[in-house]
C-alpha positions, 0 to 999 in steps of 0.5 A: 811645268807649263801653264796648262799643267797648273790648271787641274781640270783642263781637258786633255784634248785642250792641252797643247802638245809639248812639241807644238808649244816649243815650236811656237816659242822658237818660231816667235823667237826667230821672227822677233830676231829677224824683225830686229834687223830692220828695226835697228836700221830705222833706229840708226837714223836717230841714234848713233850706232855705238850708243844704240848697241849700249842701249840695247844691252843695257836695257836687256840686262836690266830686264834679265836681272829682274827676270832671273831675280824673280825666279830666285836664280840671281847670283854673282858668276862663279869663278869657273864661268868668268871666261865664258862671261868675258868671251860672250860679253866682249866678243859676241855682244860688244864686238859682233853687235858694235861692228854690226851696227856701225856697218849698218849705217852704210850697208843695206839691211839685207846684206847686213843680216846675211853677212852677219849670219855667216858665223857657222861657216867661220866656226869651221875655219876658226876651229881649224886655225885655233884647235887644229881641227881639220875640216872633214870632207862634208865641212869643207864642202859646206865651207866652200859653198858658203864662202862662195856665197859671201864672195858673191855678196861682197863682190863689186858686181853686187856692192858698190865699192865706190860708195863711202863705207860700203866695203868697210861695212862688209868687212866689219860684218864679216869681222863680227861674224868671225868674233862670234864664231870664236865664242861658239867654239868656246861655248862648246868646250866650256863646263858651265857652273851657272846656267846660260840664263843666269850669266846672260845679264852679267854678260850684257852688263859687261858689254854695255860698259865698253860700248857706252865708253866708246860711244861717249868718246867717239859719238859724244854724249847721248843728250843729243838723241831726240827721244820720240814715241816711235824711237822709244817703241823701237828701243823697247823692241830692240832691247827688252823684247828682241834681246832679253825676251828672245834670250829667255826663249832660246834658253828655255826652249832651245835646250828641248831640241837637238843642236842640229835642229836649233841650227836649222831653226836659226837659219830662219833669222836671216830669211825673216830679216831679209824679207822684212827689209824688202817689205819695210825698208824697200831693199831690192834683191838682185839676182846676184844677191839671191844667188849669194843668199842661196849659197850661204844658206846652203853652206850653213845647212850643210855645216849643221848637217855635217856637225850632226853626223860628226863627219 
């Protein structure tokens, strides 16, 4: 029930239409997710990548535990949901985010966000490899167009392969996107017992443990991180806001629209991230990058359209 419905004497003409209300919150989610990419890039100057990933999910988990508890929905995940808890916690959160943050230490934000959001393309390919679901003509076209864009982005004509860590960063981002695509396939087949929102804090906690362990082993103790007011603001934005709050928005309002519409909504995330990287970080978008961007976005849009029509 919306806040407007809780006020008994609100005139009907002042009530916000349900569709507009949903559009506002989903639009805000896209903006926050997009802005989290340059925010992460800035935070990486002060925090090692694995520690930043661990802090992100650790702080977000605490927020979501509190939110779900206040709503009376906090409970230990049912046994039937543990496979999806492990899948999302380890593949989407640990692998995708961990590899992505390592990659961002050597890769421009504009390249990082675009390669990371090629996930829908890899979902088509992984569905073929894992479940013998041969792509339809429309899906094959979407895959070909999108992967052509990926090849343009990671080509030596666009990325300087001689620079330390650049090629490794691109491969890590693609590896993370493939890991997330496996989760997408699992989510489609999973029979949920608890709601995604009830499971989210447990998934984030599960992700925090290996991330913090790997961070301690490879990056040392976090005592060397100098906490400044600016860094604290970035950490609060990346974790509690852009992770936990956006997950709540996605859970509450994403289910009010079709999967096809939601897929199109999330296409805005890389666009916001790339635009913000130009405005806030001074990233330069070459004509070749713009060509790759157009191909990748077209591929993802075609993939969503093919999934909607089931052909």
